[in-house]
N, C-alpha and C positions, 0 to 999 in steps of 0.2 A: 711560448712554453720557458720557461726557467733552464737555464743553462748550469755548469757546472762550475764555471768560471765569476755567473755573479756571487756566490755563493759564497766567493773569496772576499767579495766587498757587502757591500749594501744586496739585501736580497728585495726585486725587486717585487712586492705585495698582490700587482695584480697576476703576473707568470705565477705564482706561486699556488694563491688562493686557486686558478684553475688548475692548477695539478688538483690540491684535494681533492676539489669539486666532482674531480671524473677518477680519484682514486688513484691514483695510474703511481703503478708500485716501484717504477723507473727511479725516483726521485727518494725513495724512503733510503733515508743513512745522509744523500743527498742535504735534506733539512727539515728541519723540525715543527709541528704548528704547534702555535699556546694557545687555549682558549680564556677567556679573561674571565666568563662569565663561570667557569666549571674549576679552572685550576687546576687544568692539568695540562701537558701537551703530550702530544700523538706524533707518528709515522704519519706519512700524506695519505698513505693506502688504507688508514684507519679506518672501519667498515661504520662505526657511526656514525649517525647523523649530521652532514656537512654544517660546521656551525657559522651562525652568521657572519658574515664581511668584516663587521665593525670591534666583534667582538675579538677578532683574531691576530695573532702575529709571528713573525715566523724567527727562525733562530739555527742559523747555520749550522748548532752540535748537539748534543742533550744535553753538554755540562755549560754551556749561554741560559740556555731557558732550564735548568733545574735554578742558578744563580737570579734569574728574575722572577723564582721564588713559585716554579708551575714545579708540580708531581706525575710521574709517568701514566700514561694511562694504563691503568689492568687492563683492558681488552688487547688491545695491539702489540704491549709490550714496545715503544717505540726506540729501547736502552736495549735491542735484539737484533735492531736490523746491521743492515750490510753495513759496512763502515763506504764514506766517500769515495768515488775513483778519483775524485779531484787528487787525491793525495799521492797516489801513483805516475797521474800522468804529469802536474809538473816537475814534482822529486824536489819544489820550496821549501823552507825552513819548515814552513807549518804541519806540510803532508812527513816529513821527516820525524819532525816533534810528533805527531801523535800516533807514529809505528810506533813508537819506542816507549813511550806512553802507554799504547797498549803492551809494548810486551815488560810493562815492569818496571822501567829507571826509574820512576820518579820515587817508584814506593821504595826502591833498593839504594839508589843514590839521593836523592832529592832533589829539588830544583836543578841547584848546582853541578850537581852532575849532567843532567841532563843539557843545561846550556854550556857545560863545558866539553859537550862530545859537541856540540851543533858549532862549539866555536864563538858562545855571544855572553855576553853577561846575564846574569839573573833577572835583572832587570828590565836590560831591555828584549831579555825575548819575551818574558812576562807582556809588554808593552804590543808588541807583537804580533803573539796566539790571541791578547785581548781584543786586538783588531781585527785580526781576519778569522779569529775563530766567534769571538762574543765570551772569549773564560779564557784566564789565565791556566800557565799548566799544573797550577794545585788541585782547579777548581775541574780541570780536566781526568785528572788522577783521582780525583774525591768521586769522580762519575764511571772511573771505568773500576775503582773500589766497589761499589755499589752494587755495578753489575754484575764482580764475580760472585759477591755477599747474594747475590738473591740466586743462583746457579747454587752455591755451596748448601744452603739454604731447605732449598727446593727437590736437591740430589743427593745427598750425603745423608750421613747419619751423625754428623760430627755436632758437636755440642755447639750452642751459640759463643761459647765463649770462644770456644778454637777458631770459630768460624770466623772471630772478628779481627783475629791477630791474622792466621791464616790471609786475609781479604786485603789486609797489606793498614788495619789502620791501630793509631796506638794507644785505643786505649775503648772499652765497653762502650762508656758514654761518648762518644763520637761517633761509635758504630751502632750506637741504636739510634740519633741524631742525624744522622745522614741515609738508614734507613727511613725512618717515618718521615724525611721530609721530599724524600726523592720517590718512594713508593704509599706514602699515605698512613701503613699499617705500622703493626711494631712486628720484628723479626718474627714470634714465633706463630704469628697472621698468616706470612710469607711460609713458612713449615705444614700449616695446614694444608696450602698444594700439593708438597711434594708428592713424584711420583715414586712406585714400587725402586727402589732400590735393588741395584746389581749386586754383581760378585761382591768381595770386601776389596777395597784397594780401590775396585773400578767406578772412575765416574764417568754417567751417558750426559751427553748433550746431543745437542740439533744445531747444526751450524746453520747458518743461514747465507741465502748465495744467491745471487741477484739470477735469475730468469732469462733465453734459456741456459741452462745450463751443461755442456756434454760430458755428462761424469765418464765416460765407457769411453772417451776418445783421450781422456786425461789419465785414465789409467791401461789403454793402452799404449804411452807414452814410457809409463814408468816401469812397466810391467818387464819388458826385456832390458833392466836397464835397474834392476834389484841389485843389491848385490848380497851375497850368502854372509849372514848371522846378523847384519844390521835390515833387512828389508827383507820384506817377503806379500807374496798373494795368494790368498786363497777366495776366490773364486770371483765376488763383485768389490771385494776389501781389500786394502794395500796395508798393511804393519808397520811399521821401524820403529826402532829407540831410537830418542834425540836425547839431550844432553840439555840439560837444565838448569840456573844457576843454581837452585839448590841439592842439584843429585840429579839421576841417573829416570829415565822415565821409557814409556812407549806409548804409541798412539795408534789406532785404530779406525778410518774411516771409508766408509760403506759409498760406493760414487754410482750406485744403481738407481741414486733420486735424481728425480728431475727439478724438484724446490726445495730440498734443503740435505744437508748432507750430517745420517748419524755418524760420533764422531767417539769413540771410547778411550779414556784416559786412564793409565796405571801412573801414578806421580809415587814419586818416592817422598820427596814431602807439599805440602799441599797449595802451601803456599804459588807453588807451579804455576800453579793453573791459566794465572792470567799470559803467563809467555808458553805454557804449550797451547793454547787455543791460538795466540798468536800467528806461531809458527804456520801451527797447525791450515790456516787464514792461509799464509803464504805461498804455503803448497799447495793451496786449493786457486789460483788468484779469485778468492771466495770477491771483493767486491769490486772485478771489473765490472763494467757499463758493456753486456755483449748486443745490445741493442745497437748504442751510439757505434761498436766496432762492427756486427755488421751490417748497418744501413752504410757504411763507405765501402766496407770490402764489397761487399752485395753489388755494389755500382758499378762492377768492377768488371766485364766480361769474363776474367781470366778466373774469375775466386765465386764469382755468382754459383756455379754449382757446387764448387766445395763448399762455398756459407750454406748452399741449400740444404746439402746434405746433414752439414753440422754447425749448427745455429748454437750459437755462446759455447763453442770452442771458448776453451783456457790456457795461461803461457803456465807450464807447469812451474813452479815457483821450489823453494827448497826451505827447507828447517833449518837451518844452515850455512852460514855465508864460505865462514872457514872448508866447511865440508867440499860445497860446490867448487868451491878452486882448485882443490887436488882433484876433482872428481874433472873438471877440463880440462888439469894440465895432462892429465895423464889423458884424457880423450883425445889429442892435441896429432890429425893422421894416423890416427886407428880405431878399424870399426866398432860399436855397440860393444860387443862379443868380444872385444879384444881387451878393451877397458876395461870389462864388467870382471874376466877373468883376473887382470890386475889389481883392483881394488879389493878382492878377497884375498890376496893375496898379502895385498899389505895390511889389513882389516884383522888377519889372524895372525900377521906377527906386532903390528903393535897395539891392535884396539883394546878397550877391558873389559875383563868378562863384562855378562849383562844377568842378572838374575832370571831368569826366564818370567816372563811374564804371559804370553803365547809358546808355544811352538815356532820353532823356525829361524826363534829373534834371541841368539846370546852372546852379539858381542855390539861396543858402542863403536862405532869407529873414531878412529884413532884423533887425536887433539893435536894440533897445528905445532902444542910447544914439543909433542912427541916426535912427529914426525922432522921435525928442526932439528932433535936430537942422534940423527940417524945420519951415521958418514954416508952420503948419493952415493961414496964409487960402492957400494952394496946395494943396490937400489938395482932390481931387475930392469933400470931404463935406458935407454940412451942418454950421453952422457950429458948433451946440454939440457935434456927431458927433467935428467934428475938435479942439475944443477939450479933449474927454472923453479923445482918445487920446494930443493931447499929453503933458494930465497925467497923467494911467498911463504912460503908456513914460519922459517923464520920471524920476514916483516909481520904476522899476522901475530904471530906468539909478543913480540914485545908491541902490538899495538899499535906499530909505524906506517899498516895499513889497514882498519875497518872493515867486515865487511857485512855487518848487520844493516837493516832497512833505515835504518839512521845515518846511514851514508852517503857524501858529496858524489854523486854514481861521475862527474865531469873530475875529481879528484883523485876517485879509485883510479879512472884510466890512467888517466898521466902517473901513477906510482909503477900499475903493471907492468908500460907501456918500456919502464925503467930498466925494467930486470931482462938480462940478455937470455932471452929462449921465451920470453912472452909476444904471439904479438897479435893483433887486432883480431882471430877469430877469440883464441882466451880471452881477452877482454872484452868482447861482445857477449858469447855464451853466460859468462858471468854476469854479466850487467842486465841480460836477457830473463836469466833464472834466478838470482844471487841479488839481483837487488833492483829486480820487479821493473823494468826498464820496460811502457810499452812502444815505445819506439824503435824497436833496434833491429838491425838488417845484416845479414852475414853472408855474404855476397862468394868468399871461396869456399861456402862448406859444400859439401858434397851434397850433402841431397837437396840444397838450396836450388843449385846448379842442374841436377833433377830433376826434381820437381817445375824449374824453368822448363825443359828442355819437352818435358811433359805438357805442357801448356802452350808452347812452340809458341814460347815468348818471345818477343825479336831482342831481348834483353837485359838485364840486372837493370840498370838503369834508366832503360826507358819506359818498366813498369813503377820500380819502387814508389813512386816520390805522388806515384796517384792511394796508394797505400796509407800515408801519412795521417794522424797518428799515432797510426794502427803497427807499424810493420812487423811487430813481436807479433803480432795474430792471422799476418799474412804469412810468416814465416812455419809458422807452426799451422797452416793449412799446408803451405806446401808439401811439410812432414807427413803429413797426414793426408795427404792424397798418394804419398808413394806406397804408406801401409796398407791403405782401406781401398785404392784405386777410385776413389768418387771426390 
């Protein structure tokens, strides 16, 4: 069977064709099937009749298929699949670039801005992405814009001209041409399939997630960590405010469904839909490969029972790396409840007011710049922790440290460890939740030690090597077992 590693170079035709023949949903987003006889490309699990072997080719990204002249299948909607889990597994340049393109960096800052963030020249980055992904950054961003445009056409009452520019296109002509090329229809024909709009200002989406998906466990993790004013939980729904490139926003996700996540966004600027979706997907760990994770961890006798009880367990990500760093620092050597109380005070004192979109959401989390301007001696924290908070927020505010998903994980760790008061636990917690590293292990964490004791594990080092490259997920199984007893 084709693996994610194969998709980074040449896709094996025979292995890909077997995946398509079996309609294996695990490979949706890992590669795309293009059919020469129809001129369309599909996800591997497309329910249409399996095309003849001689008529198909395989592409690592939707953009690569589009660049080869294929349009998206109207039946399986391949552009709406989860992203490849390869991006988070490797942490390489291609994965970092894909995450930043999905966040709208090319639309806001151009290819030169993306290249600068990654430490490459635009030409070198284009060559690298074309070699690995079959398309350069402009084509990848174009595919992202087309997907955003389709969402806005089908779910909002915005005028077509407004949607064109909100999606990141430079002109109506470019927008019309792209939509016709990607979807084979005019924008107005997509609008004919629009669903009923929600209340004014709300955008309703279905976020694709790989199955199985344990949304209940994710909600159980987030609930005790909600910060008053910024977050709230009601039933199976988690809500929070979020700071986006063009203004404040709010998102609500319903975590009760096993096959997808209904999400509602309230945006102050519709151009922020791509980053809003991307950052929400980070929170959900939506692009993880639960089958691969559970296969490794379930084979270990210590975790087998937990994997059986919680198939598809996700690592809770975060919508804002800067905020996660503040949470990690304030969470050093204190209980979850204690950290939550301190964070609530910080939000009340330094967070900006948020125009309520939903009950309970009244504040935005303070920016790094706002916290860096606070006298550390005035903070209700031990001196060392207050100093660490000041140093880290100052570095974040001046971008000496970046904690977006395009950051190099090793460089971030080196910079953070150089700050007095920042130790391995803080760095690893940030990597786990903020940078999406799937192979983080926190041996000094109290919950980790208690979880290992509960399993009668011989020692941390004796078992953690069996859980590579998914130690982050093993970590969550230990924490979850303490909460649920399973």
